[in-house]
DRENTILUM-590148 format. One record per atom (N, C-alpha, C): residue number from 0; x, y negated, z. Coordinates in pm, 1 decimal. Layout:
% residues N
+-----+----------+----------+----------+
: seq :        x :        y :        z :
+-----+----------+----------+----------+
: NUM :        X :        Y :        Z :
...
+-----+----------+----------+----------+
This chain:
% residues 119
+-----+----------+----------+----------+
: seq :        x :        y :        z :
+-----+----------+----------+----------+
:   0 :  12663.0 : -13932.2 : -11059.7 :
:   0 :  12630.8 : -13811.5 : -11132.4 :
:   0 :  12488.4 : -13772.2 : -11102.7 :
:   1 :  12415.0 : -13732.2 : -11204.4 :
:   1 :  12277.0 : -13691.3 : -11186.1 :
:   1 :  12275.3 : -13554.8 : -11115.8 :
:   2 :  12159.9 : -13521.4 : -11056.7 :
:   2 :  12140.2 : -13391.3 : -10991.7 :
:   2 :  12233.2 : -13377.9 : -10871.3 :
:   3 :  12248.6 : -13480.5 : -10792.3 :
:   3 :  12341.4 : -13475.5 : -10681.4 :
:   3 :  12299.4 : -13373.9 : -10574.1 :
:   4 :  12174.6 : -13332.9 : -10572.0 :
:   4 :  12127.1 : -13235.1 : -10472.9 :
:   4 :  12148.4 : -13093.0 : -10521.6 :
:   5 :  12179.1 : -13077.0 : -10646.3 :
:   5 :  12200.1 : -12943.3 : -10702.3 :
:   5 :  12336.7 : -12890.9 : -10655.2 :
:   6 :  12342.3 : -12769.5 : -10617.7 :
:   6 :  12470.3 : -12713.4 : -10572.3 :
:   6 :  12488.4 : -12573.2 : -10626.8 :
:   7 :  12611.1 : -12527.3 : -10618.1 :
:   7 :  12643.4 : -12391.8 : -10661.7 :
:   7 :  12720.5 : -12324.4 : -10550.2 :
:   8 :  12697.5 : -12198.9 : -10528.9 :
:   8 :  12767.7 : -12124.2 : -10423.8 :
:   8 :  12835.2 : -12005.8 : -10485.2 :
:   9 :  12962.5 : -11987.8 : -10448.8 :
:   9 :  13044.2 : -11874.0 : -10501.8 :
:   9 :  13110.6 : -11801.9 : -10382.7 :
:  10 :  13117.7 : -11673.3 : -10400.1 :
:  10 :  13200.4 : -11588.7 : -10318.3 :
:  10 :  13316.6 : -11547.6 : -10405.5 :
:  11 :  13434.6 : -11535.5 : -10347.2 :
:  11 :  13548.9 : -11492.5 : -10428.0 :
:  11 :  13646.7 : -11411.3 : -10345.3 :
:  12 :  13720.6 : -11326.0 : -10415.7 :
:  12 :  13822.0 : -11244.2 : -10351.8 :
:  12 :  13940.1 : -11231.9 : -10447.7 :
:  13 :  14059.9 : -11230.0 : -10394.5 :
:  13 :  14180.8 : -11213.7 : -10470.0 :
:  13 :  14246.8 : -11083.1 : -10426.0 :
:  14 :  14279.3 : -10999.2 : -10522.9 :
:  14 :  14353.8 : -10877.6 : -10495.9 :
:  14 :  14498.9 : -10922.7 : -10472.8 :
:  15 :  14544.0 : -10911.8 : -10351.3 :
:  15 :  14678.9 : -10961.7 : -10315.8 :
:  15 :  14793.7 : -10878.3 : -10380.9 :
:  16 :  14761.4 : -10764.7 : -10434.4 :
:  16 :  14864.9 : -10684.3 : -10500.1 :
:  16 :  14872.1 : -10724.5 : -10650.4 :
:  17 :  14760.1 : -10729.7 : -10718.2 :
:  17 :  14759.1 : -10760.5 : -10861.0 :
:  17 :  14737.5 : -10909.8 : -10895.2 :
:  18 :  14683.2 : -10985.1 : -10800.7 :
:  18 :  14647.0 : -11122.1 : -10823.6 :
:  18 :  14517.1 : -11142.7 : -10898.9 :
:  19 :  14446.1 : -11030.5 : -10923.8 :
:  19 :  14319.2 : -11038.1 : -10996.3 :
:  19 :  14211.6 : -11101.6 : -10911.0 :
:  20 :  14125.0 : -11182.3 : -10972.9 :
:  20 :  14021.1 : -11257.1 : -10900.1 :
:  20 :  13886.4 : -11191.0 : -10924.9 :
:  21 :  13808.7 : -11175.6 : -10821.1 :
:  21 :  13668.7 : -11131.0 : -10828.8 :
:  21 :  13589.7 : -11251.7 : -10782.9 :
:  22 :  13498.7 : -11300.3 : -10870.4 :
:  22 :  13419.1 : -11417.9 : -10840.3 :
:  22 :  13273.4 : -11385.0 : -10865.0 :
:  23 :  13188.6 : -11426.8 : -10769.7 :
:  23 :  13047.9 : -11396.9 : -10779.9 :
:  23 :  12967.5 : -11519.4 : -10741.7 :
:  24 :  12875.5 : -11561.3 : -10827.6 :
:  24 :  12790.2 : -11675.6 : -10800.4 :
:  24 :  12658.7 : -11624.8 : -10737.8 :
:  25 :  12609.3 : -11703.4 : -10640.1 :
:  25 :  12485.2 : -11671.1 : -10571.2 :
:  25 :  12407.1 : -11795.2 : -10549.0 :
:  26 :  12278.4 : -11777.6 : -10519.5 :
:  26 :  12193.0 : -11892.1 : -10493.5 :
:  26 :  12215.7 : -11955.1 : -10357.4 :
:  27 :  12248.9 : -11872.9 : -10260.7 :
:  27 :  12266.4 : -11922.7 : -10124.5 :
:  27 :  12381.5 : -11858.8 : -10052.4 :
:  28 :  12444.6 : -11936.3 :  -9966.7 :
:  28 :  12547.4 : -11880.8 :  -9879.5 :
:  28 :  12479.5 : -11844.4 :  -9749.6 :
:  29 :  12442.6 : -11717.9 :  -9736.4 :
:  29 :  12372.9 : -11671.2 :  -9614.2 :
:  29 :  12409.9 : -11526.7 :  -9588.9 :
:  30 :  12349.0 : -11461.7 :  -9489.6 :
:  30 :  12379.6 : -11327.0 :  -9456.7 :
:  30 :  12350.9 : -11230.4 :  -9568.1 :
:  31 :  12237.6 : -11243.9 :  -9634.1 :
:  31 :  12203.3 : -11155.5 :  -9741.3 :
:  31 :  12300.5 : -11166.4 :  -9860.4 :
:  32 :  12334.8 : -11290.9 :  -9891.9 :
:  32 :  12433.2 : -11311.8 :  -9998.8 :
:  32 :  12570.5 : -11255.3 :  -9967.3 :
:  33 :  12609.4 : -11270.2 :  -9839.8 :
:  33 :  12738.3 : -11215.3 :  -9797.8 :
:  33 :  12740.5 : -11063.9 :  -9808.9 :
:  34 :  12635.4 : -11000.1 :  -9766.6 :
:  34 :  12627.4 : -10856.0 :  -9776.4 :
:  34 :  12625.6 : -10812.4 :  -9921.8 :
:  35 :  12550.4 : -10883.2 : -10006.1 :
:  35 :  12547.2 : -10843.2 : -10149.9 :
:  35 :  12685.0 : -10862.1 : -10211.1 :
:  36 :  12754.3 : -10970.3 : -10172.5 :
:  36 :  12890.7 : -10990.0 : -10224.6 :
:  36 :  12980.4 : -10870.0 : -10185.4 :
:  37 :  12974.5 : -10829.2 : -10059.1 :
:  37 :  13055.6 : -10716.2 : -10016.8 :
:  37 :  13020.9 : -10590.0 : -10095.2 :
:  38 :  12894.9 : -10566.4 : -10119.2 :
:  38 :  12851.6 : -10449.8 : -10196.1 :
:  38 :  12908.3 : -10457.8 : -10339.5 :
:  39 :  12898.4 : -10574.5 : -10399.7 :
:  39 :  12954.7 : -10592.4 : -10536.7 :
:  39 :  13105.3 : -10580.4 : -10537.6 :
:  40 :  13170.6 : -10634.8 : -10435.5 :
:  40 :  13318.9 : -10623.1 : -10425.3 :
:  40 :  13356.5 : -10476.9 : -10408.7 :
:  41 :  13287.7 : -10403.7 : -10327.5 :
:  41 :  13321.6 : -10261.3 : -10311.1 :
:  41 :  13307.4 : -10183.7 : -10440.2 :
:  42 :  13203.7 : -10214.1 : -10520.3 :
:  42 :  13189.3 : -10152.5 : -10650.2 :
:  42 :  13302.8 : -10187.3 : -10741.1 :
:  43 :  13345.8 : -10313.1 : -10739.8 :
:  43 :  13455.5 : -10362.3 : -10822.9 :
:  43 :  13587.5 : -10292.8 : -10779.1 :
:  44 :  13604.7 : -10270.8 : -10653.4 :
:  44 :  13726.7 : -10208.4 : -10598.6 :
:  44 :  13727.0 : -10057.5 : -10608.6 :
:  45 :  13616.4 : -10001.4 : -10648.7 :
:  45 :  13602.5 :  -9856.0 : -10671.0 :
:  45 :  13650.2 :  -9777.5 : -10550.9 :
:  46 :  13592.5 :  -9800.7 : -10432.0 :
:  46 :  13618.0 :  -9721.3 : -10318.2 :
:  46 :  13742.6 :  -9755.6 : -10235.1 :
:  47 :  13818.0 :  -9856.5 : -10274.7 :
:  47 :  13935.3 :  -9896.3 : -10197.0 :
:  47 :  13890.9 :  -9958.3 : -10062.4 :
:  48 :  13976.1 :  -9948.5 :  -9964.7 :
:  48 :  13952.1 : -10018.1 :  -9841.1 :
:  48 :  13975.8 : -10164.3 :  -9860.2 :
:  49 :  13894.1 : -10250.0 :  -9797.4 :
:  49 :  13896.9 : -10394.5 :  -9821.7 :
:  49 :  13921.2 : -10468.7 :  -9694.6 :
:  50 :  14009.6 : -10571.6 :  -9700.6 :
:  50 :  14027.4 : -10665.3 :  -9589.8 :
:  50 :  13981.8 : -10800.3 :  -9644.5 :
:  51 :  13885.0 : -10857.5 :  -9581.2 :
:  51 :  13834.8 : -10989.4 :  -9618.1 :
:  51 :  13886.6 : -11094.5 :  -9516.5 :
:  52 :  13944.1 : -11200.5 :  -9568.3 :
:  52 :  13996.7 : -11309.6 :  -9486.8 :
:  52 :  13900.0 : -11423.8 :  -9508.4 :
:  53 :  13829.9 : -11460.5 :  -9403.1 :
:  53 :  13723.2 : -11561.8 :  -9413.8 :
:  53 :  13738.0 : -11672.0 :  -9314.2 :
:  54 :  13675.8 : -11785.6 :  -9350.2 :
:  54 :  13673.5 : -11897.5 :  -9252.7 :
:  54 :  13561.6 : -11866.8 :  -9153.2 :
:  55 :  13531.1 : -11963.7 :  -9069.4 :
:  55 :  13435.7 : -11944.4 :  -8965.7 :
:  55 :  13292.6 : -11974.7 :  -8995.9 :
:  56 :  13256.5 : -11974.8 :  -9125.3 :
:  56 :  13115.1 : -12002.9 :  -9163.7 :
:  56 :  13020.4 : -11909.9 :  -9089.3 :
:  57 :  12906.7 : -11959.5 :  -9053.4 :
:  57 :  12807.4 : -11885.6 :  -8980.2 :
:  57 :  12769.1 : -11751.6 :  -9046.6 :
:  58 :  12751.8 : -11755.1 :  -9177.5 :
:  58 :  12711.4 : -11633.1 :  -9248.8 :
:  58 :  12826.5 : -11533.8 :  -9258.1 :
:  59 :  12948.6 : -11571.3 :  -9229.3 :
:  59 :  13062.4 : -11478.7 :  -9225.1 :
:  59 :  13068.8 : -11404.0 :  -9092.0 :
:  60 :  12992.3 : -11453.2 :  -8992.8 :
:  60 :  12997.4 : -11387.7 :  -8859.7 :
:  60 :  12859.3 : -11364.7 :  -8804.1 :
:  61 :  12758.5 : -11359.9 :  -8889.7 :
:  61 :  12620.2 : -11342.5 :  -8846.3 :
:  61 :  12598.5 : -11202.7 :  -8789.6 :
:  62 :  12495.2 : -11188.1 :  -8709.6 :
:  62 :  12457.7 : -11061.6 :  -8657.7 :
:  62 :  12419.3 : -10964.2 :  -8767.0 :
:  63 :  12353.0 : -11016.1 :  -8872.0 :
:  63 :  12313.7 : -10937.5 :  -8987.3 :
:  63 :  12437.9 : -10876.4 :  -9052.5 :
:  64 :  12543.5 : -10948.2 :  -9068.8 :
:  64 :  12665.6 : -10899.9 :  -9128.4 :
:  64 :  12734.6 : -10800.0 :  -9034.8 :
:  65 :  12735.8 : -10830.8 :  -8907.2 :
:  65 :  12799.7 : -10741.0 :  -8810.9 :
:  65 :  12726.4 : -10602.7 :  -8809.7 :
:  66 :  12593.0 : -10606.4 :  -8815.5 :
:  66 :  12518.1 : -10483.4 :  -8821.8 :
:  66 :  12549.5 : -10401.4 :  -8947.7 :
:  67 :  12555.0 : -10474.6 :  -9060.9 :
:  67 :  12590.5 : -10409.4 :  -9188.2 :
:  67 :  12729.9 : -10344.0 :  -9180.5 :
:  68 :  12828.1 : -10415.2 :  -9132.2 :
:  68 :  12965.1 : -10361.2 :  -9119.9 :
:  68 :  12971.4 : -10243.2 :  -9024.5 :
:  69 :  12897.7 : -10251.0 :  -8916.1 :
:  69 :  12896.5 : -10140.6 :  -8820.2 :
:  69 :  12839.9 : -10015.8 :  -8883.5 :
:  70 :  12740.1 : -10030.7 :  -8963.6 :
:  70 :  12681.5 :  -9915.7 :  -9034.6 :
:  70 :  12777.8 :  -9863.1 :  -9144.2 :
:  71 :  12840.6 :  -9951.4 :  -9213.3 :
:  71 :  12931.4 :  -9916.2 :  -9322.6 :
:  71 :  13059.1 :  -9851.1 :  -9268.5 :
:  72 :  13107.6 :  -9897.3 :  -9154.3 :
:  72 :  13236.5 :  -9854.2 :  -9100.7 :
:  72 :  13222.4 :  -9749.2 :  -8992.9 :
:  73 :  13130.7 :  -9657.3 :  -9004.3 :
:  73 :  13109.8 :  -9554.6 :  -8903.0 :
:  73 :  13220.0 :  -9450.1 :  -8899.5 :
:  74 :  13286.3 :  -9428.8 :  -9008.5 :
:  74 :  13394.4 :  -9328.0 :  -9015.7 :
:  74 :  13515.5 :  -9376.8 :  -8940.7 :
:  75 :  13620.7 :  -9289.9 :  -8930.4 :
:  75 :  13740.0 :  -9324.9 :  -8859.9 :
:  75 :  13814.5 :  -9436.4 :  -8929.3 :
:  76 :  13813.9 :  -9438.5 :  -9058.9 :
:  76 :  13884.3 :  -9544.5 :  -9135.9 :
:  76 :  13779.9 :  -9644.9 :  -9187.5 :
:  77 :  13796.3 :  -9768.4 :  -9147.4 :
:  77 :  13702.2 :  -9873.1 :  -9189.8 :
:  77 :  13711.3 :  -9889.7 :  -9343.1 :
:  78 :  13593.0 :  -9912.8 :  -9402.0 :
:  78 :  13583.6 :  -9945.9 :  -9544.6 :
:  78 :  13611.7 : -10093.6 :  -9568.4 :
:  79 :  13554.4 : -10178.1 :  -9479.6 :
:  79 :  13568.4 : -10320.1 :  -9493.7 :
:  79 :  13606.9 : -10381.0 :  -9357.0 :
:  80 :  13713.9 : -10453.5 :  -9353.5 :
:  80 :  13759.3 : -10519.8 :  -9228.5 :
:  80 :  13762.6 : -10670.0 :  -9254.0 :
:  81 :  13706.0 : -10744.6 :  -9162.4 :
:  81 :  13701.5 : -10890.9 :  -9178.7 :
:  81 :  13791.4 : -10959.4 :  -9076.3 :
:  82 :  13869.8 : -11053.3 :  -9126.9 :
:  82 :  13955.4 : -11139.7 :  -9042.6 :
:  82 :  13906.1 : -11281.5 :  -9057.7 :
:  83 :  13902.5 : -11355.1 :  -8950.6 :
:  83 :  13857.8 : -11488.1 :  -8957.6 :
:  83 :  13974.0 : -11586.8 :  -8930.0 :
:  84 :  13993.8 : -11683.2 :  -9020.2 :
:  84 :  14097.6 : -11781.2 :  -9006.8 :
:  84 :  14033.2 : -11920.4 :  -9001.8 :
:  85 :  14119.1 : -12018.4 :  -8999.0 :
:  85 :  14072.3 : -12160.6 :  -8996.1 :
:  85 :  13992.9 : -12193.2 :  -9119.9 :
:  86 :  13903.0 : -12293.2 :  -9112.3 :
:  86 :  13820.3 : -12327.4 :  -9226.7 :
:  86 :  13895.0 : -12354.7 :  -9356.8 :
:  87 :  14004.9 : -12425.5 :  -9352.9 :
:  87 :  14085.0 : -12447.8 :  -9471.8 :
:  87 :  14231.7 : -12417.6 :  -9437.7 :
:  88 :  14275.7 : -12298.0 :  -9471.9 :
:  88 :  14410.1 : -12256.9 :  -9439.4 :
:  88 :  14465.5 : -12176.3 :  -9558.4 :
:  89 :  14505.3 : -12244.0 :  -9668.0 :
:  89 :  14553.0 : -12171.0 :  -9786.3 :
:  89 :  14673.9 : -12083.9 :  -9758.0 :
:  90 :  14755.8 : -12118.7 :  -9659.5 :
:  90 :  14871.1 : -12037.1 :  -9629.0 :
:  90 :  14828.0 : -11905.2 :  -9565.5 :
:  91 :  14708.9 : -11900.6 :  -9505.0 :
:  91 :  14657.1 : -11778.3 :  -9445.8 :
:  91 :  14554.4 : -11708.3 :  -9536.9 :
:  92 :  14484.9 : -11781.1 :  -9617.9 :
:  92 :  14374.7 : -11729.6 :  -9698.6 :
:  92 :  14396.6 : -11771.7 :  -9845.4 :
:  93 :  14448.2 : -11680.7 :  -9930.4 :
:  93 :  14488.1 : -11720.7 : -10066.9 :
:  93 :  14375.8 : -11771.6 : -10156.0 :
:  94 :  14251.3 : -11736.0 : -10133.0 :
:  94 :  14141.8 : -11782.4 : -10217.4 :
:  94 :  14122.6 : -11932.4 : -10202.2 :
:  95 :  14162.4 : -11991.2 : -10087.2 :
:  95 :  14148.5 : -12132.0 : -10064.5 :
:  95 :  14220.3 : -12217.6 : -10171.4 :
:  96 :  14333.3 : -12168.4 : -10218.6 :
:  96 :  14407.9 : -12234.7 : -10324.7 :
:  96 :  14322.7 : -12242.5 : -10450.4 :
:  97 :  14253.3 : -12133.6 : -10485.2 :
:  97 :  14169.7 : -12132.2 : -10602.8 :
:  97 :  14049.1 : -12222.8 : -10588.1 :
:  98 :  13985.3 : -12226.8 : -10468.4 :
:  98 :  13875.5 : -12316.7 : -10446.0 :
:  98 :  13921.3 : -12462.6 : -10459.5 :
:  99 :  14038.4 : -12495.4 : -10410.5 :
:  99 :  14091.4 : -12630.8 : -10421.4 :
:  99 :  14113.1 : -12666.1 : -10569.8 :
: 100 :  14166.2 : -12577.2 : -10650.2 :
: 100 :  14186.5 : -12605.5 : -10791.4 :
: 100 :  14052.3 : -12627.9 : -10860.8 :
: 101 :  13950.5 : -12544.5 : -10825.2 :
: 101 :  13820.1 : -12562.4 : -10887.4 :
: 101 :  13758.9 : -12696.0 : -10847.7 :
: 102 :  13770.0 : -12733.4 : -10718.8 :
: 102 :  13718.2 : -12860.2 : -10672.6 :
: 102 :  13783.3 : -12977.1 : -10739.4 :
: 103 :  13913.7 : -12967.6 : -10756.8 :
: 103 :  13990.0 : -13076.0 : -10823.5 :
: 103 :  13943.6 : -13089.8 : -10970.7 :
: 104 :  13920.8 : -12978.3 : -11037.5 :
: 104 :  13878.4 : -12982.0 : -11177.1 :
: 104 :  13737.0 : -13046.1 : -11184.4 :
: 105 :  13650.6 : -13011.9 : -11092.3 :
: 105 :  13517.1 : -13068.0 : -11094.0 :
: 105 :  13523.4 : -13220.8 : -11072.0 :
: 106 :  13608.7 : -13265.0 : -10980.1 :
: 106 :  13622.6 : -13410.6 : -10956.7 :
: 106 :  13672.7 : -13481.3 : -11079.3 :
: 107 :  13763.2 : -13417.2 : -11154.0 :
: 107 :  13819.2 : -13476.7 : -11273.2 :
: 107 :  13713.5 : -13487.5 : -11385.8 :
: 108 :  13629.0 : -13386.1 : -11393.0 :
: 108 :  13531.5 : -13379.4 : -11505.0 :
: 108 :  13401.5 : -13455.8 : -11477.8 :
: 109 :  13370.9 : -13490.1 : -11354.2 :
: 109 :  13240.0 : -13543.3 : -11326.4 :
: 109 :  13213.2 : -13675.0 : -11398.6 :
: 110 :  13315.6 : -13752.3 : -11429.5 :
: 110 :  13295.6 : -13877.6 : -11500.9 :
: 110 :  13259.8 : -13858.2 : -11646.1 :
: 111 :  13296.4 : -13743.9 : -11700.9 :
: 111 :  13268.7 : -13715.7 : -11842.8 :
: 111 :  13132.7 : -13652.5 : -11865.4 :
: 112 :  13075.3 : -13599.9 : -11761.5 :
: 112 :  12949.8 : -13526.2 : -11774.9 :
: 112 :  12835.9 : -13598.8 : -11697.7 :
: 113 :  12716.2 : -13589.7 : -11749.3 :
: 113 :  12608.8 : -13662.0 : -11687.7 :
: 113 :  12529.3 : -13581.4 : -11587.9 :
: 114 :  12562.0 : -13453.6 : -11572.7 :
: 114 :  12488.8 : -13370.4 : -11473.9 :
: 114 :  12581.5 : -13261.9 : -11418.4 :
: 115 :  12544.5 : -13213.5 : -11300.3 :
: 115 :  12625.8 : -13112.4 : -11235.0 :
: 115 :  12622.6 : -12982.7 : -11317.4 :
: 116 :  12508.5 : -12952.7 : -11381.0 :
: 116 :  12496.6 : -12831.6 : -11463.5 :
: 116 :  12597.7 : -12833.0 : -11572.8 :
: 117 :  12626.0 : -12947.1 : -11637.5 :
: 117 :  12721.0 : -12953.2 : -11747.7 :
: 117 :  12859.7 : -12928.5 : -11697.7 :
: 118 :  12894.7 : -12976.9 : -11579.8 :
: 118 :  13025.4 : -12954.4 : -11522.9 :
: 118 :  13042.3 : -12807.6 : -11498.8 :
+-----+----------+----------+----------+
């Protein structure tokens, strides 16, 4: 496949009550992108308290993110709470099932397309 160095990064969240998916594409998986995702997710959730279930990626546990959450969660009731689970644990983290389906679809389609952008 052409453009093998090209990549795409997504953050996603599943509302465990409604099953609704929130998906956001970003240029980089880093602290700034993680914070921007949380801000966008909070706007989408319209003030609801959020529990994020994440793997152990460095940007999920960076000092930058911890500082952001400490500032955000100054009140008695936290606005955003983060739980960290194993890197791939779909039984613990529901979004992993969706990532697996997306990866499977990409693997199936790559032979029909000549570039990553087309896929």
